[in-house]
PDB file of N, CA, C and O in Angstrom:
ATOM      1  N   GLU A   1     188.434 124.854  12.003  1.00  0.00           N
ATOM      2  CA  GLU A   1     189.258 124.677  10.838  1.00  0.00           C
ATOM      3  C   GLU A   1     188.777 123.497  10.003  1.00  0.00           C
ATOM      4  O   GLU A   1     189.573 122.851   9.321  1.00  0.00           O
ATOM      5  N   GLY A   2     187.485 123.216  10.055  1.00  0.00           N
ATOM      6  CA  GLY A   2     186.928 122.160   9.225  1.00  0.00           C
ATOM      7  C   GLY A   2     187.079 120.767   9.787  1.00  0.00           C
ATOM      8  O   GLY A   2     186.867 119.787   9.074  1.00  0.00           O
ATOM      9  N   LYS A   3     187.441 120.658  11.054  1.00  0.00           N
ATOM     10  CA  LYS A   3     187.638 119.352  11.653  1.00  0.00           C
ATOM     11  C   LYS A   3     186.590 119.120  12.738  1.00  0.00           C
ATOM     12  O   LYS A   3     186.313 120.008  13.543  1.00  0.00           O
ATOM     13  N   VAL A   4     186.016 117.930  12.753  1.00  0.00           N
ATOM     14  CA  VAL A   4     185.076 117.547  13.797  1.00  0.00           C
ATOM     15  C   VAL A   4     185.814 116.630  14.750  1.00  0.00           C
ATOM     16  O   VAL A   4     186.487 115.690  14.327  1.00  0.00           O
ATOM     17  N   ASP A   5     185.683 116.909  16.047  1.00  0.00           N
ATOM     18  CA  ASP A   5     186.386 116.114  17.040  1.00  0.00           C
ATOM     19  C   ASP A   5     185.503 115.966  18.264  1.00  0.00           C
ATOM     20  O   ASP A   5     184.541 116.716  18.427  1.00  0.00           O
ATOM     21  N   VAL A   6     185.814 115.021  19.118  1.00  0.00           N
ATOM     22  CA  VAL A   6     185.070 114.807  20.356  1.00  0.00           C
ATOM     23  C   VAL A   6     185.405 115.925  21.326  1.00  0.00           C
ATOM     24  O   VAL A   6     186.575 116.214  21.574  1.00  0.00           O
ATOM     25  N   PHE A   7     184.376 116.552  21.871  1.00  0.00           N
ATOM     26  CA  PHE A   7     184.570 117.616  22.849  1.00  0.00           C
ATOM     27  C   PHE A   7     184.671 117.023  24.250  1.00  0.00           C
ATOM     28  O   PHE A   7     185.556 117.379  25.028  1.00  0.00           O
ATOM     29  N   ASP A   8     183.750 116.113  24.556  1.00  0.00           N
ATOM     30  CA  ASP A   8     183.708 115.487  25.871  1.00  0.00           C
ATOM     31  C   ASP A   8     182.838 114.245  25.763  1.00  0.00           C
ATOM     32  O   ASP A   8     182.097 114.080  24.794  1.00  0.00           O
ATOM     33  N   LYS A   9     182.928 113.385  26.747  1.00  0.00           N
ATOM     34  CA  LYS A   9     182.093 112.184  26.778  1.00  0.00           C
ATOM     35  C   LYS A   9     181.321 112.157  28.084  1.00  0.00           C
ATOM     36  O   LYS A   9     181.881 112.372  29.159  1.00  0.00           O
ATOM     37  N   VAL A  10     180.029 111.891  27.977  1.00  0.00           N
ATOM     38  CA  VAL A  10     179.160 111.727  29.143  1.00  0.00           C
ATOM     39  C   VAL A  10     178.299 110.502  28.911  1.00  0.00           C
ATOM     40  O   VAL A  10     178.227 109.998  27.790  1.00  0.00           O
ATOM     41  N   ARG A  11     177.648 110.017  29.951  1.00  0.00           N
ATOM     42  CA  ARG A  11     176.940 108.749  29.849  1.00  0.00           C
ATOM     43  C   ARG A  11     175.475 108.840  29.438  1.00  0.00           C
ATOM     44  O   ARG A  11     174.951 107.876  28.879  1.00  0.00           O
ATOM     45  N   THR A  12     174.802 109.937  29.685  1.00  0.00           N
ATOM     46  CA  THR A  12     173.373 110.006  29.360  1.00  0.00           C
ATOM     47  C   THR A  12     173.071 111.238  28.524  1.00  0.00           C
ATOM     48  O   THR A  12     173.844 112.196  28.493  1.00  0.00           O
ATOM     49  N   MET A  13     171.932 111.194  27.846  1.00  0.00           N
ATOM     50  CA  MET A  13     171.492 112.335  27.042  1.00  0.00           C
ATOM     51  C   MET A  13     171.280 113.552  27.939  1.00  0.00           C
ATOM     52  O   MET A  13     171.672 114.662  27.579  1.00  0.00           O
ATOM     53  N   SER A  14     170.673 113.355  29.087  1.00  0.00           N
ATOM     54  CA  SER A  14     170.427 114.457  30.008  1.00  0.00           C
ATOM     55  C   SER A  14     171.729 115.134  30.423  1.00  0.00           C
ATOM     56  O   SER A  14     171.809 116.362  30.443  1.00  0.00           O
ATOM     57  N   LYS A  15     172.746 114.347  30.753  1.00  0.00           N
ATOM     58  CA  LYS A  15     174.043 114.913  31.143  1.00  0.00           C
ATOM     59  C   LYS A  15     174.703 115.628  29.965  1.00  0.00           C
ATOM     60  O   LYS A  15     175.356 116.656  30.149  1.00  0.00           O
ATOM     61  N   ALA A  16     174.538 115.095  28.769  1.00  0.00           N
ATOM     62  CA  ALA A  16     175.114 115.737  27.582  1.00  0.00           C
ATOM     63  C   ALA A  16     174.474 117.093  27.332  1.00  0.00           C
ATOM     64  O   ALA A  16     175.162 118.064  27.017  1.00  0.00           O
ATOM     65  N   ILE A  17     173.162 117.158  27.471  1.00  0.00           N
ATOM     66  CA  ILE A  17     172.451 118.423  27.263  1.00  0.00           C
ATOM     67  C   ILE A  17     172.880 119.439  28.317  1.00  0.00           C
ATOM     68  O   ILE A  17     173.154 120.594  27.994  1.00  0.00           O
ATOM     69  N   LYS A  18     172.937 119.012  29.566  1.00  0.00           N
ATOM     70  CA  LYS A  18     173.353 119.920  30.641  1.00  0.00           C
ATOM     71  C   LYS A  18     174.785 120.419  30.419  1.00  0.00           C
ATOM     72  O   LYS A  18     175.085 121.585  30.676  1.00  0.00           O
ATOM     73  N   LYS A  19     175.650 119.547  29.948  1.00  0.00           N
ATOM     74  CA  LYS A  19     177.035 119.931  29.651  1.00  0.00           C
ATOM     75  C   LYS A  19     177.064 120.967  28.528  1.00  0.00           C
ATOM     76  O   LYS A  19     177.801 121.949  28.609  1.00  0.00           O
ATOM     77  N   ALA A  20     176.269 120.752  27.484  1.00  0.00           N
ATOM     78  CA  ALA A  20     176.224 121.694  26.359  1.00  0.00           C
ATOM     79  C   ALA A  20     175.760 123.071  26.824  1.00  0.00           C
ATOM     80  O   ALA A  20     176.345 124.082  26.437  1.00  0.00           O
ATOM     81  N   VAL A  21     174.728 123.121  27.638  1.00  0.00           N
ATOM     82  CA  VAL A  21     174.231 124.409  28.135  1.00  0.00           C
ATOM     83  C   VAL A  21     175.266 125.074  29.041  1.00  0.00           C
ATOM     84  O   VAL A  21     175.428 126.294  29.004  1.00  0.00           O
ATOM     85  N   LYS A  22     175.957 124.290  29.843  1.00  0.00           N
ATOM     86  CA  LYS A  22     177.009 124.841  30.708  1.00  0.00           C
ATOM     87  C   LYS A  22     178.112 125.479  29.867  1.00  0.00           C
ATOM     88  O   LYS A  22     178.586 126.569  30.188  1.00  0.00           O
ATOM     89  N   VAL A  23     178.519 124.809  28.797  1.00  0.00           N
ATOM     90  CA  VAL A  23     179.553 125.351  27.913  1.00  0.00           C
ATOM     91  C   VAL A  23     179.054 126.630  27.241  1.00  0.00           C
ATOM     92  O   VAL A  23     179.791 127.612  27.149  1.00  0.00           O
ATOM     93  N   ILE A  24     177.817 126.619  26.778  1.00  0.00           N
ATOM     94  CA  ILE A  24     177.232 127.806  26.148  1.00  0.00           C
ATOM     95  C   ILE A  24     177.209 128.975  27.127  1.00  0.00           C
ATOM     96  O   ILE A  24     177.462 130.115  26.738  1.00  0.00           O
ATOM     97  N   SER A  25     176.907 128.699  28.396  1.00  0.00           N
ATOM     98  CA  SER A  25     176.778 129.780  29.382  1.00  0.00           C
ATOM     99  C   SER A  25     178.088 130.534  29.603  1.00  0.00           C
ATOM    100  O   SER A  25     178.072 131.652  30.119  1.00  0.00           O
ATOM    101  N   LYS A  26     179.208 129.948  29.223  1.00  0.00           N
ATOM    102  CA  LYS A  26     180.497 130.635  29.362  1.00  0.00           C
ATOM    103  C   LYS A  26     180.691 131.707  28.292  1.00  0.00           C
ATOM    104  O   LYS A  26     181.461 132.648  28.483  1.00  0.00           O
ATOM    105  N   ASP A  27     179.981 131.561  27.153  1.00  0.00           N
ATOM    106  CA  ASP A  27     180.161 132.483  26.031  1.00  0.00           C
ATOM    107  C   ASP A  27     178.944 133.353  25.742  1.00  0.00           C
ATOM    108  O   ASP A  27     179.066 134.369  25.059  1.00  0.00           O
ATOM    109  N   ALA A  28     177.788 132.979  26.243  1.00  0.00           N
ATOM    110  CA  ALA A  28     176.555 133.686  25.891  1.00  0.00           C
ATOM    111  C   ALA A  28     175.909 134.295  27.127  1.00  0.00           C
ATOM    112  O   ALA A  28     176.138 133.859  28.255  1.00  0.00           O
ATOM    113  N   ASN A  29     175.101 135.308  26.882  1.00  0.00           N
ATOM    114  CA  ASN A  29     174.284 135.878  27.952  1.00  0.00           C
ATOM    115  C   ASN A  29     172.876 136.112  27.410  1.00  0.00           C
ATOM    116  O   ASN A  29     172.670 136.185  26.198  1.00  0.00           O
ATOM    117  N   ALA A  30     171.936 136.226  28.298  1.00  0.00           N
ATOM    118  CA  ALA A  30     170.531 136.323  27.903  1.00  0.00           C
ATOM    119  C   ALA A  30     170.195 137.615  27.173  1.00  0.00           C
ATOM    120  O   ALA A  30     169.239 137.654  26.399  1.00  0.00           O
ATOM    121  N   GLN A  31     170.964 138.670  27.406  1.00  0.00           N
ATOM    122  CA  GLN A  31     170.658 139.957  26.779  1.00  0.00           C
ATOM    123  C   GLN A  31     171.100 140.025  25.316  1.00  0.00           C
ATOM    124  O   GLN A  31     170.427 140.652  24.498  1.00  0.00           O
ATOM    125  N   ASP A  32     172.207 139.395  24.985  1.00  0.00           N
ATOM    126  CA  ASP A  32     172.803 139.554  23.661  1.00  0.00           C
ATOM    127  C   ASP A  32     172.585 138.379  22.710  1.00  0.00           C
ATOM    128  O   ASP A  32     172.941 138.466  21.535  1.00  0.00           O
ATOM    129  N   TYR A  33     172.007 137.286  23.199  1.00  0.00           N
ATOM    130  CA  TYR A  33     171.882 136.087  22.370  1.00  0.00           C
ATOM    131  C   TYR A  33     170.465 135.544  22.345  1.00  0.00           C
ATOM    132  O   TYR A  33     169.695 135.716  23.290  1.00  0.00           O
ATOM    133  N   GLU A  34     170.138 134.880  21.234  1.00  0.00           N
ATOM    134  CA  GLU A  34     168.901 134.114  21.123  1.00  0.00           C
ATOM    135  C   GLU A  34     169.285 132.644  21.165  1.00  0.00           C
ATOM    136  O   GLU A  34     170.385 132.268  20.758  1.00  0.00           O
ATOM    137  N   PHE A  35     168.385 131.826  21.653  1.00  0.00           N
ATOM    138  CA  PHE A  35     168.677 130.419  21.864  1.00  0.00           C
ATOM    139  C   PHE A  35     167.745 129.555  21.030  1.00  0.00           C
ATOM    140  O   PHE A  35     166.564 129.862  20.862  1.00  0.00           O
ATOM    141  N   TYR A  36     168.302 128.468  20.513  1.00  0.00           N
ATOM    142  CA  TYR A  36     167.561 127.537  19.663  1.00  0.00           C
ATOM    143  C   TYR A  36     167.793 126.120  20.165  1.00  0.00           C
ATOM    144  O   TYR A  36     168.898 125.762  20.572  1.00  0.00           O
ATOM    145  N   VAL A  37     166.733 125.321  20.130  1.00  0.00           N
ATOM    146  CA  VAL A  37     166.842 123.897  20.419  1.00  0.00           C
ATOM    147  C   VAL A  37     166.375 123.173  19.164  1.00  0.00           C
ATOM    148  O   VAL A  37     165.266 123.399  18.679  1.00  0.00           O
ATOM    149  N   LEU A  38     167.232 122.302  18.647  1.00  0.00           N
ATOM    150  CA  LEU A  38     166.929 121.544  17.438  1.00  0.00           C
ATOM    151  C   LEU A  38     166.512 120.136  17.842  1.00  0.00           C
ATOM    152  O   LEU A  38     167.233 119.438  18.555  1.00  0.00           O
ATOM    153  N   ASN A  39     165.344 119.738  17.375  1.00  0.00           N
ATOM    154  CA  ASN A  39     164.733 118.477  17.779  1.00  0.00           C
ATOM    155  C   ASN A  39     164.905 117.429  16.690  1.00  0.00           C
ATOM    156  O   ASN A  39     164.351 117.559  15.599  1.00  0.00           O
ATOM    157  N   GLY A  40     165.675 116.391  16.992  1.00  0.00           N
ATOM    158  CA  GLY A  40     165.861 115.266  16.076  1.00  0.00           C
ATOM    159  C   GLY A  40     164.945 114.111  16.446  1.00  0.00           C
ATOM    160  O   GLY A  40     165.397 112.981  16.626  1.00  0.00           O
ATOM    161  N   GLU A  41     163.652 114.405  16.559  1.00  0.00           N
ATOM    162  CA  GLU A  41     162.649 113.398  16.955  1.00  0.00           C
ATOM    163  C   GLU A  41     162.899 112.909  18.379  1.00  0.00           C
ATOM    164  O   GLU A  41     162.818 111.712  18.656  1.00  0.00           O
ATOM    165  N   ASN A  42     163.202 113.839  19.276  1.00  0.00           N
ATOM    166  CA  ASN A  42     163.445 113.508  20.679  1.00  0.00           C
ATOM    167  C   ASN A  42     162.751 114.560  21.539  1.00  0.00           C
ATOM    168  O   ASN A  42     163.373 115.525  21.982  1.00  0.00           O
ATOM    169  N   GLN A  43     161.459 114.359  21.766  1.00  0.00           N
ATOM    170  CA  GLN A  43     160.667 115.337  22.525  1.00  0.00           C
ATOM    171  C   GLN A  43     161.162 115.483  23.957  1.00  0.00           C
ATOM    172  O   GLN A  43     161.226 116.596  24.479  1.00  0.00           O
ATOM    173  N   GLU A  44     161.510 114.376  24.595  1.00  0.00           N
ATOM    174  CA  GLU A  44     161.980 114.420  25.980  1.00  0.00           C
ATOM    175  C   GLU A  44     163.297 115.197  26.084  1.00  0.00           C
ATOM    176  O   GLU A  44     163.451 116.043  26.965  1.00  0.00           O
ATOM    177  N   GLY A  45     164.236 114.914  25.193  1.00  0.00           N
ATOM    178  CA  GLY A  45     165.507 115.623  25.185  1.00  0.00           C
ATOM    179  C   GLY A  45     165.336 117.097  24.877  1.00  0.00           C
ATOM    180  O   GLY A  45     166.022 117.941  25.454  1.00  0.00           O
ATOM    181  N   THR A  46     164.428 117.407  23.974  1.00  0.00           N
ATOM    182  CA  THR A  46     164.146 118.800  23.634  1.00  0.00           C
ATOM    183  C   THR A  46     163.633 119.545  24.856  1.00  0.00           C
ATOM    184  O   THR A  46     164.047 120.675  25.115  1.00  0.00           O
ATOM    185  N   GLN A  47     162.737 118.921  25.606  1.00  0.00           N
ATOM    186  CA  GLN A  47     162.202 119.563  26.814  1.00  0.00           C
ATOM    187  C   GLN A  47     163.287 119.723  27.881  1.00  0.00           C
ATOM    188  O   GLN A  47     163.324 120.736  28.580  1.00  0.00           O
ATOM    189  N   ILE A  48     164.162 118.739  28.008  1.00  0.00           N
ATOM    190  CA  ILE A  48     165.281 118.852  28.959  1.00  0.00           C
ATOM    191  C   ILE A  48     166.147 120.059  28.592  1.00  0.00           C
ATOM    192  O   ILE A  48     166.554 120.823  29.467  1.00  0.00           O
ATOM    193  N   ALA A  49     166.428 120.228  27.296  1.00  0.00           N
ATOM    194  CA  ALA A  49     167.249 121.361  26.846  1.00  0.00           C
ATOM    195  C   ALA A  49     166.562 122.687  27.147  1.00  0.00           C
ATOM    196  O   ALA A  49     167.206 123.626  27.616  1.00  0.00           O
ATOM    197  N   ILE A  50     165.282 122.771  26.886  1.00  0.00           N
ATOM    198  CA  ILE A  50     164.535 124.004  27.158  1.00  0.00           C
ATOM    199  C   ILE A  50     164.572 124.312  28.652  1.00  0.00           C
ATOM    200  O   ILE A  50     164.844 125.444  29.050  1.00  0.00           O
ATOM    201  N   ASP A  51     164.298 123.305  29.473  1.00  0.00           N
ATOM    202  CA  ASP A  51     164.304 123.497  30.927  1.00  0.00           C
ATOM    203  C   ASP A  51     165.680 123.919  31.429  1.00  0.00           C
ATOM    204  O   ASP A  51     165.788 124.796  32.286  1.00  0.00           O
ATOM    205  N   GLU A  52     166.726 123.299  30.902  1.00  0.00           N
ATOM    206  CA  GLU A  52     168.086 123.620  31.333  1.00  0.00           C
ATOM    207  C   GLU A  52     168.468 125.043  30.920  1.00  0.00           C
ATOM    208  O   GLU A  52     169.092 125.763  31.699  1.00  0.00           O
ATOM    209  N   LEU A  53     168.102 125.452  29.711  1.00  0.00           N
ATOM    210  CA  LEU A  53     168.365 126.825  29.274  1.00  0.00           C
ATOM    211  C   LEU A  53     167.668 127.827  30.194  1.00  0.00           C
ATOM    212  O   LEU A  53     168.250 128.846  30.567  1.00  0.00           O
ATOM    213  N   HIS A  54     166.408 127.531  30.558  1.00  0.00           N
ATOM    214  CA  HIS A  54     165.690 128.412  31.485  1.00  0.00           C
ATOM    215  C   HIS A  54     166.352 128.429  32.853  1.00  0.00           C
ATOM    216  O   HIS A  54     166.453 129.485  33.477  1.00  0.00           O
ATOM    217  N   ASP A  55     166.803 127.278  33.327  1.00  0.00           N
ATOM    218  CA  ASP A  55     167.470 127.228  34.637  1.00  0.00           C
ATOM    219  C   ASP A  55     168.740 128.076  34.655  1.00  0.00           C
ATOM    220  O   ASP A  55     169.020 128.760  35.639  1.00  0.00           O
ATOM    221  N   VAL A  56     169.502 128.031  33.574  1.00  0.00           N
ATOM    222  CA  VAL A  56     170.788 128.730  33.521  1.00  0.00           C
ATOM    223  C   VAL A  56     170.636 130.209  33.175  1.00  0.00           C
ATOM    224  O   VAL A  56     171.305 131.058  33.765  1.00  0.00           O
ATOM    225  N   PHE A  57     169.751 130.520  32.215  1.00  0.00           N
ATOM    226  CA  PHE A  57     169.653 131.895  31.708  1.00  0.00           C
ATOM    227  C   PHE A  57     168.423 132.650  32.201  1.00  0.00           C
ATOM    228  O   PHE A  57     168.294 133.846  31.938  1.00  0.00           O
ATOM    229  N   GLY A  58     167.518 131.980  32.910  1.00  0.00           N
ATOM    230  CA  GLY A  58     166.316 132.626  33.429  1.00  0.00           C
ATOM    231  C   GLY A  58     165.095 132.334  32.583  1.00  0.00           C
ATOM    232  O   GLY A  58     165.191 131.946  31.419  1.00  0.00           O
ATOM    233  N   GLU A  59     163.969 132.530  33.192  1.00  0.00           N
ATOM    234  CA  GLU A  59     162.694 132.232  32.529  1.00  0.00           C
ATOM    235  C   GLU A  59     162.337 133.237  31.439  1.00  0.00           C
ATOM    236  O   GLU A  59     161.483 132.955  30.599  1.00  0.00           O
ATOM    237  N   ASP A  60     162.972 134.394  31.440  1.00  0.00           N
ATOM    238  CA  ASP A  60     162.607 135.457  30.495  1.00  0.00           C
ATOM    239  C   ASP A  60     163.157 135.256  29.090  1.00  0.00           C
ATOM    240  O   ASP A  60     162.721 135.939  28.163  1.00  0.00           O
ATOM    241  N   ILE A  61     164.102 134.337  28.906  1.00  0.00           N
ATOM    242  CA  ILE A  61     164.701 134.198  27.581  1.00  0.00           C
ATOM    243  C   ILE A  61     163.720 133.554  26.608  1.00  0.00           C
ATOM    244  O   ILE A  61     162.866 132.754  26.990  1.00  0.00           O
ATOM    245  N   GLN A  62     163.867 133.922  25.363  1.00  0.00           N
ATOM    246  CA  GLN A  62     163.062 133.312  24.310  1.00  0.00           C
ATOM    247  C   GLN A  62     163.858 132.162  23.713  1.00  0.00           C
ATOM    248  O   GLN A  62     165.015 132.326  23.325  1.00  0.00           O
ATOM    249  N   ILE A  63     163.228 131.003  23.644  1.00  0.00           N
ATOM    250  CA  ILE A  63     163.872 129.825  23.070  1.00  0.00           C
ATOM    251  C   ILE A  63     163.066 129.387  21.859  1.00  0.00           C
ATOM    252  O   ILE A  63     161.871 129.107  21.962  1.00  0.00           O
ATOM    253  N   HIS A  64     163.726 129.331  20.717  1.00  0.00           N
ATOM    254  CA  HIS A  64     163.092 128.860  19.489  1.00  0.00           C
ATOM    255  C   HIS A  64     163.328 127.352  19.386  1.00  0.00           C
ATOM    256  O   HIS A  64     164.413 126.869  19.710  1.00  0.00           O
ATOM    257  N   THR A  65     162.337 126.625  18.945  1.00  0.00           N
ATOM    258  CA  THR A  65     162.527 125.197  18.700  1.00  0.00           C
ATOM    259  C   THR A  65     162.253 124.921  17.229  1.00  0.00           C
ATOM    260  O   THR A  65     161.272 125.404  16.664  1.00  0.00           O
ATOM    261  N   ASP A  66     163.118 124.153  16.630  1.00  0.00           N
ATOM    262  CA  ASP A  66     163.008 123.802  15.220  1.00  0.00           C
ATOM    263  C   ASP A  66     163.350 122.326  15.054  1.00  0.00           C
ATOM    264  O   ASP A  66     164.035 121.741  15.893  1.00  0.00           O
ATOM    265  N   PRO A  67     162.868 121.730  13.967  1.00  0.00           N
ATOM    266  CA  PRO A  67     163.315 120.362  13.672  1.00  0.00           C
ATOM    267  C   PRO A  67     164.820 120.361  13.391  1.00  0.00           C
ATOM    268  O   PRO A  67     165.379 121.356  12.929  1.00  0.00           O
ATOM    269  N   MET A  68     165.447 119.253  13.672  1.00  0.00           N
ATOM    270  CA  MET A  68     166.883 119.102  13.397  1.00  0.00           C
ATOM    271  C   MET A  68     167.104 119.265  11.893  1.00  0.00           C
ATOM    272  O   MET A  68     166.370 118.688  11.089  1.00  0.00           O
ATOM    273  N   TYR A  69     168.102 120.039  11.518  1.00  0.00           N
ATOM    274  CA  TYR A  69     168.417 120.225  10.110  1.00  0.00           C
ATOM    275  C   TYR A  69     168.887 118.900   9.517  1.00  0.00           C
ATOM    276  O   TYR A  69     169.606 118.143  10.169  1.00  0.00           O
ATOM    277  N   ALA A  70     168.487 118.625   8.294  1.00  0.00           N
ATOM    278  CA  ALA A  70     168.806 117.345   7.656  1.00  0.00           C
ATOM    279  C   ALA A  70     170.307 117.081   7.614  1.00  0.00           C
ATOM    280  O   ALA A  70     170.741 115.950   7.828  1.00  0.00           O
ATOM    281  N   VAL A  71     171.099 118.106   7.343  1.00  0.00           N
ATOM    282  CA  VAL A  71     172.548 117.916   7.238  1.00  0.00           C
ATOM    283  C   VAL A  71     173.146 117.462   8.572  1.00  0.00           C
ATOM    284  O   VAL A  71     174.138 116.733   8.589  1.00  0.00           O
ATOM    285  N   ILE A  72     172.558 117.881   9.671  1.00  0.00           N
ATOM    286  CA  ILE A  72     173.026 117.434  10.985  1.00  0.00           C
ATOM    287  C   ILE A  72     172.457 116.058  11.301  1.00  0.00           C
ATOM    288  O   ILE A  72     173.177 115.178  11.772  1.00  0.00           O
ATOM    289  N   ALA A  73     171.168 115.871  11.042  1.00  0.00           N
ATOM    290  CA  ALA A  73     170.499 114.607  11.357  1.00  0.00           C
ATOM    291  C   ALA A  73     171.125 113.424  10.618  1.00  0.00           C
ATOM    292  O   ALA A  73     171.136 112.307  11.136  1.00  0.00           O
ATOM    293  N   VAL A  74     171.641 113.659   9.423  1.00  0.00           N
ATOM    294  CA  VAL A  74     172.301 112.585   8.677  1.00  0.00           C
ATOM    295  C   VAL A  74     173.500 112.057   9.452  1.00  0.00           C
ATOM    296  O   VAL A  74     173.782 110.859   9.413  1.00  0.00           O
ATOM    297  N   HIS A  75     174.199 112.923  10.147  1.00  0.00           N
ATOM    298  CA  HIS A  75     175.393 112.528  10.884  1.00  0.00           C
ATOM    299  C   HIS A  75     175.091 112.025  12.295  1.00  0.00           C
ATOM    300  O   HIS A  75     175.808 111.175  12.822  1.00  0.00           O
ATOM    301  N   THR A  76     174.026 112.555  12.904  1.00  0.00           N
ATOM    302  CA  THR A  76     173.732 112.190  14.290  1.00  0.00           C
ATOM    303  C   THR A  76     172.698 111.085  14.406  1.00  0.00           C
ATOM    304  O   THR A  76     172.728 110.307  15.360  1.00  0.00           O
ATOM    305  N   GLY A  77     171.786 111.007  13.452  1.00  0.00           N
ATOM    306  CA  GLY A  77     170.688 110.048  13.531  1.00  0.00           C
ATOM    307  C   GLY A  77     169.521 110.615  14.322  1.00  0.00           C
ATOM    308  O   GLY A  77     169.628 111.670  14.949  1.00  0.00           O
ATOM    309  N   LEU A  78     168.400 109.893  14.282  1.00  0.00           N
ATOM    310  CA  LEU A  78     167.232 110.327  15.032  1.00  0.00           C
ATOM    311  C   LEU A  78     167.518 110.229  16.527  1.00  0.00           C
ATOM    312  O   LEU A  78     168.287 109.376  16.972  1.00  0.00           O
ATOM    313  N   GLY A  79     166.897 111.102  17.280  1.00  0.00           N
ATOM    314  CA  GLY A  79     167.073 111.120  18.722  1.00  0.00           C
ATOM    315  C   GLY A  79     168.040 112.184  19.198  1.00  0.00           C
ATOM    316  O   GLY A  79     168.200 112.386  20.402  1.00  0.00           O
ATOM    317  N   ALA A  80     168.682 112.863  18.270  1.00  0.00           N
ATOM    318  CA  ALA A  80     169.640 113.906  18.649  1.00  0.00           C
ATOM    319  C   ALA A  80     168.909 115.175  19.083  1.00  0.00           C
ATOM    320  O   ALA A  80     167.761 115.413  18.708  1.00  0.00           O
ATOM    321  N   VAL A  81     169.596 115.973  19.873  1.00  0.00           N
ATOM    322  CA  VAL A  81     169.099 117.283  20.291  1.00  0.00           C
ATOM    323  C   VAL A  81     170.252 118.261  20.106  1.00  0.00           C
ATOM    324  O   VAL A  81     171.378 117.990  20.522  1.00  0.00           O
ATOM    325  N   GLY A  82     169.968 119.389  19.486  1.00  0.00           N
ATOM    326  CA  GLY A  82     170.981 120.415  19.310  1.00  0.00           C
ATOM    327  C   GLY A  82     170.622 121.665  20.089  1.00  0.00           C
ATOM    328  O   GLY A  82     169.446 122.004  20.222  1.00  0.00           O
ATOM    329  N   VAL A  83     171.626 122.347  20.600  1.00  0.00           N
ATOM    330  CA  VAL A  83     171.426 123.615  21.302  1.00  0.00           C
ATOM    331  C   VAL A  83     172.337 124.633  20.638  1.00  0.00           C
ATOM    332  O   VAL A  83     173.543 124.422  20.513  1.00  0.00           O
ATOM    333  N   GLN A  84     171.733 125.753  20.209  1.00  0.00           N
ATOM    334  CA  GLN A  84     172.494 126.799  19.540  1.00  0.00           C
ATOM    335  C   GLN A  84     172.276 128.126  20.246  1.00  0.00           C
ATOM    336  O   GLN A  84     171.249 128.336  20.892  1.00  0.00           O
ATOM    337  N   PHE A  85     173.252 129.022  20.119  1.00  0.00           N
ATOM    338  CA  PHE A  85     173.075 130.389  20.553  1.00  0.00           C
ATOM    339  C   PHE A  85     173.585 131.287  19.449  1.00  0.00           C
ATOM    340  O   PHE A  85     174.661 131.061  18.896  1.00  0.00           O
ATOM    341  N   VAL A  86     172.798 132.320  19.128  1.00  0.00           N
ATOM    342  CA  VAL A  86     173.100 133.212  18.016  1.00  0.00           C
ATOM    343  C   VAL A  86     173.026 134.649  18.531  1.00  0.00           C
ATOM    344  O   VAL A  86     172.057 135.041  19.181  1.00  0.00           O
ATOM    345  N   LYS A  87     174.066 135.424  18.228  1.00  0.00           N
ATOM    346  CA  LYS A  87     174.107 136.818  18.669  1.00  0.00           C
ATOM    347  C   LYS A  87     172.979 137.602  18.010  1.00  0.00           C
ATOM    348  O   LYS A  87     172.753 137.493  16.805  1.00  0.00           O
ATOM    349  N   LYS A  88     172.273 138.393  18.816  1.00  0.00           N
ATOM    350  CA  LYS A  88     171.178 139.210  18.307  1.00  0.00           C
ATOM    351  C   LYS A  88     171.745 140.319  17.420  1.00  0.00           C
ATOM    352  O   LYS A  88     172.833 140.838  17.671  1.00  0.00           O
ATOM    353  N   VAL A  89     171.002 140.666  16.399  1.00  0.00           N
ATOM    354  CA  VAL A  89     171.391 141.748  15.502  1.00  0.00           C
ATOM    355  C   VAL A  89     170.735 143.026  16.038  1.00  0.00           C
ATOM    356  O   VAL A  89     169.514 143.108  16.167  1.00  0.00           O
ATOM    357  N   LYS A  90     171.567 144.010  16.342  1.00  0.00           N
ATOM    358  CA  LYS A  90     171.054 145.272  16.878  1.00  0.00           C
ATOM    359  C   LYS A  90     170.256 146.011  15.828  1.00  0.00           C
ATOM    360  O   LYS A  90     170.696 146.131  14.684  1.00  0.00           O
ATOM    361  N   GLY A  91     169.083 146.511  16.201  1.00  0.00           N
ATOM    362  CA  GLY A  91     168.259 147.291  15.311  1.00  0.00           C
ATOM    363  C   GLY A  91     167.420 146.492  14.331  1.00  0.00           C
ATOM    364  O   GLY A  91     166.730 147.071  13.492  1.00  0.00           O
ATOM    365  N   ALA A  92     167.468 145.179  14.424  1.00  0.00           N
ATOM    366  CA  ALA A  92     166.687 144.346  13.484  1.00  0.00           C
ATOM    367  C   ALA A  92     165.361 143.974  14.066  1.00  0.00           C
ATOM    368  O   ALA A  92     164.576 143.279  13.421  1.00  0.00           O
TER     369      ALA A  92
END
């Protein structure tokens, strides 16, 4: 509804990434979704996200990596990592 709020608090980037993937795994599956990792100038965090996605969803999933979008990076700053899941379009 247009409001940004704290979802949870964790102490390290690694734990935050693992928490994000765990939350995603409740709503997404490897057959119906594509996965994206957004890199805000954090190569180590990006690799952690990729590894965690593979651990949870299997090695067969395709993971796209892109630079962090400017509109997000302005709010998070450099060093952020984003994880997205997008429903596949049938027949596309």
